[in-house]
BALUM-567518 format. One record per residue (C-alpha): residue in one letter; x, y, z. Coordinates in Angstrom, 2 decimals, m for minus. Each point is the difference from the previous one (the first is absolute). Layout:
<atoms>
+-----+---------+---------+---------+
: res :      xx :      yy :      zz :
+-----+---------+---------+---------+
:   A :       X :       Y :       Z :
...
+-----+---------+---------+---------+
</atoms>
This chain:
<atoms>
+-----+---------+---------+---------+
: res :      xx :      yy :      zz :
+-----+---------+---------+---------+
:   X :   91.54 :   64.68 :   75.44 :
:   X :    0.81 :    0.62 :    3.66 :
:   X :    3.43 :    1.26 :    1.00 :
:   X :    0.54 :   m3.17 :    2.03 :
:   X :   m0.27 :   m2.07 :   m3.17 :
:   X :    1.92 :    2.30 :   m2.30 :
:   X :    3.51 :   m1.23 :   m0.89 :
:   X :    3.07 :    1.54 :    1.59 :
:   X :    3.29 :    0.13 :   m1.91 :
:   X :    3.34 :    0.50 :    1.74 :
:   X :    2.94 :   m0.01 :   m2.42 :
:   X :   m0.47 :   m3.05 :   m2.21 :
:   X :   m2.47 :   m1.86 :    2.22 :
:   X :   m3.77 :    0.39 :   m0.07 :
:   X :   m2.20 :   m1.37 :    2.78 :
:   X :   m3.52 :   m0.79 :   m1.22 :
:   X :   m1.52 :    1.79 :    2.99 :
:   X :    0.92 :    1.86 :    3.18 :
:   X :   m1.13 :   m2.58 :    2.56 :
:   X :    3.35 :   m1.42 :    1.08 :
:   X :    1.09 :   m2.67 :    2.45 :
:   X :    1.99 :    1.30 :    2.95 :
:   X :    3.03 :   m2.05 :    1.08 :
:   X :   m1.05 :   m2.24 :    2.89 :
:   X :    2.42 :   m2.20 :    1.96 :
:   X :   m1.12 :   m3.63 :    0.06 :
:   X :    2.78 :   m1.50 :    2.16 :
:   X :   m0.21 :   m3.11 :   m2.16 :
:   X :    3.36 :   m0.22 :   m1.78 :
:   X :    2.65 :   m2.68 :    0.48 :
:   X :    3.55 :    1.39 :   m0.04 :
:   X :   m1.44 :    3.04 :   m1.71 :
:   X :   m1.54 :   m1.97 :   m2.87 :
:   X :   m3.66 :    0.46 :   m0.97 :
:   X :   m2.34 :   m2.94 :    0.34 :
:   X :   m3.25 :   m1.23 :   m1.51 :
:   X :   m1.70 :    2.22 :    2.57 :
:   X :    1.40 :    3.06 :   m1.78 :
:   X :   m1.11 :   m1.27 :   m3.40 :
:   X :   m3.59 :   m0.41 :    1.16 :
:   X :   m0.04 :    3.07 :    2.25 :
:   X :    1.39 :    2.42 :   m2.60 :
:   X :   m1.54 :   m1.76 :   m2.97 :
:   X :   m3.49 :    0.32 :    1.48 :
:   X :    0.30 :    3.80 :   m0.06 :
:   X :    1.00 :    0.04 :   m3.66 :
:   X :   m2.86 :   m2.34 :   m0.83 :
:   X :   m2.26 :    2.29 :    2.04 :
:   X :    0.70 :    2.99 :   m2.22 :
:   X :    2.74 :    2.02 :    1.75 :
:   X :    2.05 :    2.24 :   m2.27 :
:   X :    3.33 :   m0.51 :    1.79 :
:   X :    0.97 :   m2.79 :    2.37 :
:   X :    2.89 :    0.73 :    2.34 :
:   X :    2.08 :   m2.71 :    1.62 :
:   X :    0.50 :    0.47 :    3.74 :
:   X :    3.00 :    1.68 :    1.63 :
:   X :    2.84 :   m2.08 :   m1.41 :
:   X :    3.38 :    0.07 :    1.72 :
:   X :    3.10 :    0.95 :   m1.96 :
:   X :    2.26 :   m1.86 :    2.48 :
:   X :   m0.73 :   m2.81 :    2.50 :
:   X :    0.31 :    2.31 :    3.02 :
:   X :   m2.46 :    2.36 :   m1.70 :
:   X :   m2.94 :   m2.29 :    0.68 :
:   X :   m2.63 :    0.91 :    2.58 :
:   X :   m0.33 :   m3.63 :    1.08 :
:   X :    1.75 :   m3.25 :   m0.92 :
:   X :   m3.07 :   m0.81 :   m2.13 :
:   X :    0.21 :    3.19 :   m2.06 :
:   X :    0.43 :    0.27 :   m3.76 :
:   X :    3.41 :    0.70 :   m1.51 :
:   X :    1.68 :    0.61 :   m3.32 :
:   X :    3.68 :   m0.16 :    0.90 :
:   X :    0.67 :   m3.05 :   m2.19 :
:   X :   m0.98 :   m1.34 :   m3.41 :
:   X :   m1.98 :   m2.98 :    1.35 :
:   X :   m2.39 :    2.40 :    1.71 :
:   X :   m0.38 :    2.04 :   m3.18 :
:   X :   m0.94 :   m3.11 :   m1.96 :
:   X :   m2.91 :   m0.58 :    2.37 :
:   X :   m1.42 :    3.46 :   m0.70 :
:   X :    0.27 :   m0.53 :   m3.76 :
:   X :   m2.65 :   m2.72 :    0.16 :
:   X :   m2.36 :    2.27 :    1.94 :
:   X :    0.59 :    2.91 :   m2.35 :
:   X :   m0.87 :   m2.10 :   m3.03 :
:   X :   m3.39 :   m0.82 :    1.49 :
:   X :   m0.71 :    3.61 :    1.00 :
:   X :    0.90 :    1.22 :   m3.48 :
:   X :   m2.26 :   m2.63 :   m1.54 :
:   X :   m2.86 :    1.54 :    2.00 :
:   X :    0.70 :    3.44 :   m1.44 :
:   X :    1.57 :    1.66 :    3.07 :
:   X :    3.31 :    1.79 :    0.48 :
:   X :    2.49 :   m1.47 :    2.47 :
:   X :    2.00 :    1.94 :    2.58 :
:   X :    2.40 :   m0.82 :    2.80 :
:   X :    0.85 :    1.94 :    3.16 :
:   X :    3.73 :   m0.24 :    0.76 :
:   X :    0.60 :    0.33 :    3.71 :
:   X :    2.29 :   m0.22 :    3.02 :
:   X :   m1.58 :   m0.28 :    3.44 :
:   X :    2.87 :    1.62 :    1.89 :
:   X :   m0.54 :    0.04 :    3.78 :
:   X :   m3.46 :   m1.57 :   m0.44 :
:   X :    1.50 :   m3.16 :   m1.48 :
:   X :    0.49 :   m3.42 :    1.60 :
:   X :   m3.46 :    0.06 :    1.59 :
:   X :   m2.64 :   m2.70 :    0.23 :
:   X :   m2.71 :   m0.24 :   m2.61 :
:   X :   m3.15 :    1.51 :    1.58 :
:   X :   m1.74 :   m3.35 :    0.26 :
:   X :    3.08 :   m1.68 :    1.57 :
:   X :    0.87 :    2.33 :    2.85 :
:   X :    1.26 :    3.46 :    0.95 :
:   X :    3.40 :    1.62 :    0.34 :
:   X :    3.45 :   m0.76 :   m1.33 :
:   X :    0.87 :   m3.52 :   m1.12 :
:   X :    3.10 :   m1.41 :    1.78 :
:   X :    2.87 :   m1.42 :   m2.03 :
:   X :   m0.78 :   m3.59 :    1.00 :
:   X :   m3.43 :    0.38 :   m1.60 :
:   X :    1.30 :    1.48 :   m3.25 :
:   X :    0.37 :    3.64 :    1.02 :
:   X :    2.88 :    2.35 :   m0.77 :
:   X :    1.66 :    3.22 :    1.13 :
:   X :   m1.87 :    2.95 :   m1.48 :
:   X :    1.48 :    3.21 :   m1.40 :
:   X :   m1.27 :    3.58 :   m0.11 :
:   X :    1.20 :    3.56 :   m0.54 :
:   X :    0.56 :    0.25 :    3.77 :
:   X :    0.23 :   m2.42 :    2.94 :
:   X :   m3.51 :    0.86 :    1.18 :
:   X :   m2.56 :   m2.76 :    0.44 :
:   X :   m3.61 :    0.04 :   m1.13 :
:   X :   m1.91 :   m0.42 :    3.26 :
:   X :    0.97 :   m3.29 :    1.65 :
:   X :    1.66 :   m1.48 :   m3.08 :
:   X :    3.71 :   m0.80 :    0.20 :
:   X :    2.40 :    2.94 :   m0.31 :
:   X :    1.35 :    0.13 :   m3.57 :
:   X :    3.59 :    0.63 :   m1.06 :
:   X :    0.66 :    3.37 :   m1.60 :
:   X :    0.92 :   m0.37 :   m3.66 :
:   X :    3.55 :    1.30 :   m0.58 :
:   X :    0.23 :    2.53 :   m2.83 :
:   X :    2.44 :   m2.34 :   m1.71 :
:   X :   m2.69 :   m2.69 :   m0.29 :
:   X :   m2.49 :    2.21 :   m1.80 :
:   X :    1.32 :   m0.57 :   m3.56 :
:   X :   m0.57 :   m3.75 :    0.43 :
:   X :   m3.52 :    0.72 :    1.21 :
:   X :   m0.72 :    2.09 :   m3.11 :
:   X :    1.42 :   m2.79 :   m2.14 :
:   X :   m2.40 :   m2.48 :    1.61 :
:   X :   m2.92 :    2.10 :   m1.26 :
:   X :    1.58 :    0.14 :   m3.45 :
:   X :    0.38 :   m3.77 :   m0.25 :
:   X :   m3.50 :   m0.57 :    1.35 :
:   X :   m1.43 :    2.39 :   m2.60 :
:   X :    1.87 :   m1.78 :   m2.78 :
:   X :   m1.37 :   m3.36 :    1.15 :
:   X :   m3.49 :    1.47 :    0.22 :
:   X :    0.14 :    1.21 :   m3.59 :
:   X :    1.31 :   m3.39 :   m1.15 :
:   X :   m2.88 :   m1.67 :    1.87 :
:   X :   m2.53 :    1.99 :   m2.00 :
:   X :   m1.04 :    2.76 :    2.36 :
:   X :   m1.25 :    3.05 :   m1.91 :
:   X :    0.28 :    2.51 :    2.85 :
:   X :    2.58 :    0.42 :    2.77 :
:   X :   m0.84 :    1.61 :    3.35 :
:   X :    2.55 :    1.03 :    2.65 :
:   X :   m1.40 :   m0.40 :    3.52 :
:   X :    0.74 :    3.07 :    2.15 :
:   X :   m2.95 :   m0.25 :    2.39 :
:   X :   m1.40 :   m1.74 :    3.08 :
:   X :    3.05 :    0.33 :    2.20 :
:   X :    2.24 :   m2.15 :   m2.15 :
:   X :    3.59 :    0.87 :   m0.89 :
:   X :   m0.42 :    2.86 :   m2.47 :
:   X :   m2.75 :    1.56 :    2.11 :
:   X :    2.31 :   m0.36 :    3.00 :
:   X :    2.60 :    2.06 :   m1.87 :
:   X :   m2.58 :    2.63 :   m1.02 :
:   X :   m1.45 :    0.54 :    3.48 :
:   X :    1.67 :    2.10 :    2.71 :
:   X :   m1.44 :   m2.28 :    2.70 :
:   X :    2.06 :   m2.97 :   m1.23 :
:   X :    2.93 :    1.61 :   m1.83 :
:   X :    2.41 :    1.44 :    2.58 :
:   X :    3.04 :    0.02 :   m2.28 :
:   X :    2.38 :    2.94 :   m0.26 :
:   X :    1.65 :   m1.00 :   m3.29 :
:   X :   m1.16 :    0.68 :   m3.58 :
:   X :   m2.96 :   m2.39 :    0.43 :
:   X :   m1.52 :    1.80 :    2.98 :
:   X :   m0.80 :    3.46 :    1.28 :
:   X :   m2.17 :    2.13 :   m2.26 :
:   X :   m2.53 :   m1.26 :   m2.52 :
:   X :    2.56 :   m0.06 :   m2.79 :
:   X :    2.25 :   m2.27 :    2.04 :
:   X :   m2.82 :   m2.22 :    1.22 :
:   X :   m1.30 :   m0.48 :   m3.55 :
:   X :    3.44 :   m0.58 :   m1.52 :
:   X :   m0.16 :   m3.81 :    0.11 :
:   X :   m3.45 :   m0.09 :   m1.58 :
:   X :    1.15 :    2.27 :   m2.83 :
:   X :    3.13 :   m2.09 :   m0.55 :
:   X :   m2.07 :   m3.19 :   m0.20 :
:   X :   m2.52 :    1.59 :   m2.36 :
:   X :    2.81 :    1.20 :   m2.28 :
:   X :    1.68 :   m3.41 :    0.01 :
:   X :   m3.23 :   m1.92 :   m0.66 :
:   X :   m1.14 :    2.42 :   m2.71 :
:   X :    3.33 :   m0.52 :   m1.76 :
:   X :   m0.40 :   m3.78 :   m0.34 :
:   X :   m3.69 :   m0.45 :   m0.79 :
:   X :   m1.42 :    0.66 :   m3.49 :
:   X :   m0.87 :    3.60 :   m0.78 :
:   X :   m3.51 :   m1.28 :   m0.76 :
:   X :   m0.41 :   m1.41 :    3.53 :
:   X :   m1.73 :    2.26 :    2.54 :
:   X :    1.77 :    0.57 :    3.30 :
:   X :   m2.20 :    0.59 :    3.07 :
:   X :    0.87 :    0.88 :    3.59 :
:   X :   m2.23 :   m0.76 :    2.98 :
:   X :    0.25 :    2.54 :    2.79 :
:   X :   m1.46 :    0.52 :    3.45 :
:   X :   m1.31 :    3.56 :   m0.15 :
:   X :    0.18 :    0.45 :    3.77 :
:   X :    1.35 :   m1.81 :    3.05 :
:   X :   m3.12 :    1.01 :    1.98 :
:   X :    2.23 :    1.13 :    2.90 :
:   X :    1.26 :    3.44 :    1.08 :
:   X :    3.29 :    1.03 :   m1.63 :
:   X :   m0.21 :   m2.90 :   m2.43 :
:   X :   m0.06 :   m0.07 :   m3.77 :
:   X :   m2.92 :    2.01 :   m1.37 :
:   X :   m1.78 :    0.39 :   m3.33 :
:   X :    1.74 :    3.25 :   m0.89 :
:   X :    3.43 :   m1.61 :    0.29 :
:   X :   m1.16 :   m3.06 :   m1.91 :
:   X :   m1.44 :    2.21 :   m2.74 :
:   X :    3.40 :    1.69 :   m0.31 :
:   X :    1.66 :   m3.40 :   m0.34 :
:   X :   m2.53 :   m0.96 :   m2.67 :
:   X :    0.75 :    3.19 :   m1.91 :
:   X :    3.68 :   m0.95 :    0.06 :
:   X :   m0.76 :   m3.52 :   m1.18 :
:   X :   m1.86 :    1.38 :   m3.01 :
:   X :    3.34 :    1.18 :   m1.32 :
:   X :    1.53 :   m3.45 :    0.52 :
:   X :   m2.32 :   m2.04 :   m2.20 :
:   X :   m2.79 :   m0.93 :    2.40 :
:   X :   m3.39 :   m0.22 :   m1.72 :
:   X :   m2.53 :   m0.29 :    2.86 :
:   X :   m0.06 :    0.31 :    3.79 :
:   X :   m1.96 :   m2.67 :    1.88 :
:   X :   m1.22 :    1.77 :    3.14 :
:   X :   m0.52 :   m1.76 :    3.33 :
:   X :    0.90 :    1.09 :    3.54 :
:   X :    1.30 :   m1.05 :    3.41 :
:   X :    1.87 :   m3.07 :    1.15 :
:   X :    3.19 :    1.57 :    1.33 :
:   X :   m0.82 :    0.64 :    3.67 :
:   X :   m1.90 :   m2.20 :    2.48 :
:   X :   m1.65 :    3.09 :    1.53 :
:   X :   m1.62 :    1.15 :   m3.24 :
:   X :   m3.55 :    1.32 :    0.32 :
:   X :   m1.77 :   m0.56 :   m3.30 :
:   X :   m3.28 :    1.73 :   m0.76 :
:   X :   m1.89 :   m2.72 :   m1.86 :
:   X :   m2.98 :    0.46 :   m2.29 :
:   X :   m1.09 :   m0.73 :   m3.58 :
:   X :    2.73 :    1.16 :   m2.36 :
:   X :    1.97 :    1.48 :    2.89 :
:   X :    3.25 :    0.12 :   m1.99 :
:   X :   m1.48 :    1.54 :   m3.16 :
:   X :    0.79 :    3.61 :    1.06 :
:   X :    3.66 :   m0.98 :    0.28 :
:   X :   m0.04 :   m1.33 :   m3.57 :
:   X :   m1.63 :    3.23 :   m1.15 :
:   X :    2.59 :    2.19 :    1.72 :
:   X :    2.96 :   m2.00 :   m1.30 :
:   X :   m1.44 :    0.14 :   m3.53 :
:   X :   m0.50 :    3.76 :    0.28 :
:   X :    3.52 :    0.75 :    1.22 :
:   X :    1.97 :   m2.53 :   m2.04 :
:   X :   m1.89 :    0.05 :   m3.27 :
:   X :    0.17 :   m3.80 :   m0.08 :
:   X :   m2.97 :   m2.34 :   m0.35 :
:   X :   m0.97 :   m1.67 :    3.26 :
:   X :   m1.82 :   m3.12 :    1.13 :
:   X :   m2.17 :    0.08 :    3.12 :
:   X :   m0.47 :   m2.86 :    2.44 :
:   X :   m1.75 :   m0.53 :    3.34 :
:   X :   m3.64 :   m0.82 :    0.77 :
:   X :   m1.11 :    0.49 :   m3.59 :
:   X :   m2.70 :   m2.62 :   m0.15 :
:   X :   m2.86 :    1.06 :   m2.30 :
:   X :   m0.02 :    0.60 :   m3.77 :
:   X :   m1.56 :    3.46 :    0.15 :
:   X :    2.43 :    1.00 :    2.74 :
:   X :    2.92 :   m1.06 :   m2.23 :
:   X :   m1.51 :    1.88 :   m2.94 :
:   X :   m0.32 :    3.14 :    2.12 :
:   X :    3.67 :   m0.14 :    0.99 :
:   X :    0.92 :    0.04 :   m3.69 :
:   X :   m2.64 :    2.56 :   m1.00 :
:   X :    1.25 :    2.46 :    2.62 :
:   X :    3.52 :   m0.35 :   m1.38 :
:   X :    1.38 :   m1.19 :    3.33 :
:   X :    1.66 :   m3.02 :   m1.62 :
:   X :    0.40 :   m1.70 :   m3.36 :
:   X :   m0.58 :   m3.55 :    1.20 :
:   X :   m1.31 :   m1.73 :    3.11 :
:   X :    1.67 :   m2.94 :    1.68 :
:   X :   m2.21 :   m2.53 :    1.73 :
:   X :    0.93 :   m2.54 :    2.66 :
:   X :   m2.60 :   m1.22 :    2.50 :
:   X :   m2.83 :    0.66 :   m2.44 :
:   X :    1.64 :   m2.42 :   m2.44 :
:   X :    0.71 :   m2.60 :    2.65 :
:   X :   m3.71 :   m0.02 :    0.76 :
:   X :   m1.00 :    0.11 :   m3.67 :
:   X :    2.69 :   m0.80 :   m2.60 :
:   X :   m2.41 :    0.93 :   m2.81 :
:   X :   m0.68 :    3.46 :    1.47 :
:   X :    0.98 :    1.70 :   m3.30 :
:   X :   m2.62 :   m1.99 :   m1.93 :
:   X :   m2.70 :    1.03 :    2.47 :
:   X :    1.26 :    3.58 :   m0.03 :
:   X :   m0.28 :    0.15 :   m3.79 :
:   X :   m3.59 :   m1.20 :    0.19 :
:   X :   m0.90 :    2.58 :    2.66 :
:   X :    1.65 :    2.83 :   m1.95 :
:   X :   m1.69 :   m1.00 :   m3.25 :
:   X :    3.18 :   m1.07 :   m1.80 :
:   X :    0.32 :   m2.96 :   m2.32 :
:   X :    2.98 :   m2.21 :    0.74 :
:   X :    0.89 :   m3.44 :   m1.27 :
:   X :   m0.55 :   m2.82 :    2.46 :
:   X :    2.25 :   m3.05 :   m0.25 :
:   X :   m1.63 :   m2.15 :   m2.70 :
:   X :   m0.16 :   m2.88 :    2.45 :
:   X :   m2.35 :    2.14 :    2.11 :
:   X :   m2.17 :    1.24 :   m2.86 :
:   X :   m3.42 :    0.05 :    1.58 :
:   X :   m1.70 :   m0.63 :   m3.35 :
:   X :    1.37 :   m3.55 :    0.07 :
:   X :   m1.87 :   m0.92 :    3.14 :
:   X :   m3.74 :   m0.44 :    0.53 :
:   X :   m1.61 :    2.68 :    2.18 :
+-----+---------+---------+---------+
</atoms>
């Protein structure tokens, strides 16, 4: 059996394989609630053989959305909508995960297919918040979060995690990447604070550690806790992989089970060096320093490429996005190419149809 199609167990959850669905924003929610689009979109990946299917960045508070059409889990009605989707994904044999997020200074923006820039209040926008009153590019300037408001922010993650567990999610991921709130706190280019939540790496990572501790305390011990990070800001004097690896090593002692490694998103002047598997070396370095399992993402498109990432020990799982949008049954094709036997949905059993 290939490594790609060997099971991976984290705590009490076993994914049937290591071809996982990366969280992808669909900008198709109404008041934060998932729709039939999400059922079909996410369900197709489970039907197509993915081992883990992750719900998109899901806001823990209304002002934590990227756009007015973003997903949320700040109330019970939203959680009920995910329960239906999770039941279908489980029926297809896949593990379910959710990425809990807050967009910070990159919130209140138009969905990509609706426009660009910050959404004004009369069109459903809101005042954004961030570690410091520093805007992302031409977006509106956010309000700096007072230190006294941080406990309520941590509590929002706690309540969102509790709802996620009640809705049937097997795995919880905390989003600390792509220039959103927790990444903004981690990075020196966006965190200009001089209090306990700024300054050196310990201060800049304090909020992430507090949220991880609080979430870990309220989810089942059997439930894996993941954190997505941006390994580098791709700008001079920004966050880099060595600092992120140190943060990951700290998180290992706070109950995190795997680091989901991406990069960028926190500065409009970033210069990304793109290429097949361009973020894999970051996953390898973070795994080496922290001792935690990692997942790699970014221009991983071919089965043998994914297998090589695992065989080299750079990561323990691969997360796919565009490849799955193009081909939701990518895992089934990958199994065939790698010589593995996997069960197709019985409805698709080719023996039932004439050649």
